[in-house]
C-alpha positions as CSV (number, residue, x, y, z in Angstrom):
1,M,74.3,113.2,109.0
2,N,73.4,111.8,112.4
3,L,73.2,113.6,115.7
4,A,76.6,112.3,116.9
5,F,78.3,114.1,114.0
6,W,76.7,117.4,114.9
7,R,77.5,116.9,118.6
8,Y,81.2,116.2,117.7
9,Q,81.2,119.4,115.5
10,L,79.8,121.4,118.4
11,I,82.5,119.9,120.8
12,L,85.3,120.6,118.3
13,G,84.0,124.1,117.6
14,L,83.8,125.0,121.3
15,L,87.3,123.6,121.9
16,Y,88.6,125.5,118.9
17,I,87.1,128.8,120.1
18,F,88.5,128.2,123.6
19,W,92.0,127.3,122.6
20,E,92.5,129.6,119.6
21,E,93.7,132.5,121.8
22,F,96.4,130.4,123.5
23,F,98.0,129.1,120.3
24,V,98.6,132.1,118.2
25,M,102.2,131.6,117.2
26,G,103.1,129.6,114.1
27,G,105.2,126.4,113.8
28,I,104.8,122.7,113.9
29,L,105.1,122.3,117.7
30,N,102.4,124.9,118.2
31,Q,100.2,123.1,115.6
32,L,100.7,119.7,117.4
33,A,99.8,121.2,120.8
34,F,96.7,122.8,119.3
35,N,95.6,119.6,117.7
36,F,96.2,117.8,121.0
37,S,94.0,120.3,122.8
38,V,91.2,120.1,120.3
39,F,91.1,116.5,119.1
40,Y,92.3,114.6,122.1
41,P,89.1,115.3,124.1
42,L,87.0,114.0,121.2
43,G,89.0,110.8,121.1
44,F,88.8,110.4,124.8
45,L,85.0,110.8,124.7
46,V,84.6,108.2,122.0
47,G,87.0,105.8,123.7
48,Y,85.3,106.3,127.1
49,R,81.8,105.6,125.8
50,P,82.4,103.0,123.1
51,E,78.8,101.7,123.2
52,N,77.3,105.1,122.7
53,E,79.8,106.7,120.3
54,D,80.6,105.9,116.7
55,L,84.3,105.8,115.8
56,R,83.7,106.4,112.1
57,T,81.6,109.4,112.8
58,A,84.2,110.9,115.1
59,Y,86.9,110.6,112.4
60,L,84.6,112.0,109.8
61,A,83.7,115.0,112.0
62,A,87.4,115.6,112.8
63,F,88.4,115.5,109.2
64,I,85.6,117.8,108.0
65,F,86.2,120.2,110.9
66,N,89.9,120.4,110.0
67,L,89.1,120.8,106.3
68,L,86.6,123.6,107.1
69,S,89.2,125.4,109.3
70,Y,91.7,125.4,106.4
71,L,88.9,126.6,104.0
72,I,87.9,129.4,106.3
73,A,91.6,130.4,106.7
74,R,92.0,130.6,103.0
75,L,88.8,132.6,102.5
76,V,89.8,135.1,105.2
77,G,93.2,135.4,103.6
78,Y,95.3,133.8,106.3
79,P,98.5,132.4,104.7
80,I,99.1,128.7,105.0
81,E,102.8,128.2,105.5
82,S,103.3,125.0,103.5
83,V,101.5,121.9,102.2
84,I,103.8,119.8,104.3
85,L,102.5,121.4,107.4
86,V,98.9,120.7,106.3
87,V,99.7,117.0,105.7
88,L,101.5,116.8,109.1
89,D,98.4,118.5,110.6
90,F,96.1,115.7,109.3
91,V,98.5,113.0,110.3
92,S,98.7,114.5,113.8
93,L,94.9,114.6,113.9
94,V,94.7,110.9,113.4
95,V,97.5,110.2,115.9
96,V,96.0,112.5,118.6
97,L,92.5,111.0,118.0
98,K,93.9,107.5,118.4
99,L,95.7,108.5,121.5
100,G,92.5,109.9,123.0
101,L,90.7,106.7,122.1
102,Y,93.3,104.6,123.7
103,F,93.3,106.5,127.0
104,G,89.5,106.8,127.0
105,R,89.2,103.0,126.7
106,R,91.8,102.5,129.4
107,A,89.9,104.9,131.7
108,Q,86.6,103.2,131.0
109,S,88.0,99.7,131.6
110,E,89.5,100.8,135.0
111,E,86.0,101.6,136.4
């Protein structure tokens, strides 16, 4: 794995640690807000610096990070409400990352 992958993992981990205390209630809206607060900054970074960042590596890092968070939740014994919410979580990850990419590219092109 390249350096960008580990940098993305570090960014996602720090954002996760920061935001986990704010989003403690269950539900789909809470999960969407949490995904936005964690994955949008990564998408924005990749969109803002397209010549230095790798889109495929960002998606891979986001998917692996999300998978690891579910794995850790299962190992600790945290109940996962439903498989549908897990699927919606991964779909929202892609949507939020694309949204961050879009706004990052727009912000970069305005300079």
